[in-house]
N, C-alpha and C positions, 0 to 999 in steps of 0.2 A: 383491714388494715397489717394483715401480717407481711405482705407482699412489702405496704410501705414502708414496715420498720425493717424489712431486708434491705429497703435500698436506702434507705438511712446508714443502714448498719455498712453496709459495703459503699456507700460515697455515691451513688448514683443519683441521690436526692439530698438537698441539703435542707436541714431544720434550723431557721432563725425563730428567735424569739426576742421580744421587747418585755422586761422585766419590768413593775412598776416600783418604785424609789418604794422600799421596806420603813416598814413605822417602826422596827427595830430588828438588830442583826441577826435573828434567827428565822422569820417568814419573809419569803420572796413569792410573789405571785406573778404569774405571767400574765404581761395586759396585752397582748398580742401573740401571733406564730403566723409565721409562712413558709412554705415549702416549695422548692427551686429544684427544675431540673437543668442541664445543661443539655441541648440534644444537637445533636453534629448532623449537617448533612454537607452536599455536594455544593449548594450555594452557600451554607453562612456554618458559623457556629452562635448559639442563640440561648439566651439564659431564658428558662419558660418560669413565670410565678405562676404558682400551680394552686395551692390552697392557703387562704389568709382567714384569718377572724380574728376578731380582738373590740375592745372598746376604747375609748375616750380617745379615737386616733390621732386627736394632734399631740396628744405627749408621746408616739411614734414615727409618724410617720415619716420623721425628717432621718431613721434608718434607711430610707430608701437610697441615700447618697452611700452609704456601707454595701450596699450590694448592689449599685453600680460599678462602683470600683472594684471590687471582688470579681464580677463578671467581667469588667476590662482586665486583669490580672489573668484570668482564665482564658483571654483569647475570643472573648465571644465580643460580637459588634452588634447585638443588638440584647433588648429587652421585651418579652411578649407576657399581654397579660390577658388570658380567657375573663373577663369578668362584666358585673353588670356594666349598664351604660355609663353610670353615675362615677364609678372608679377611675372615669377621664377629667375629672373636675378635681380629683386627690394625686392622680399619677402625675406629676408636673414633666412636661417633653413628649408623652404620649399622644397619637393622633388615632381617631378610630378608625381601622379600617377591615374590620369583619364583624361580623355579627355573629354568632351561633345560637340557632332553629333548633326548637328542641319540641318532640312531639311524644306524650307520656303516653304509654301503651297500657291499658289497662286489663 
């Protein structure tokens, strides 16, 4: 967590928050959060969608357009997401190119 906070503070990671519509002017609750990184390699500059969590996805998934526009403005040529296969249905325009296999060590 400390490393993530440092990356957010120094600008190497970006925090995106979708807020619920407040019931009153005082209380605001996050409906979703997403952390992105821009990764630069010899081949490309890519915006990686890293941590994403939220509720009521239909209320906030349209904000992906804002993130796409921001990534283009930053010179990125692609967005990448490592996610469960079900996210392919949500992230319009993404195609499944890789699968991450994980083995838990006990």
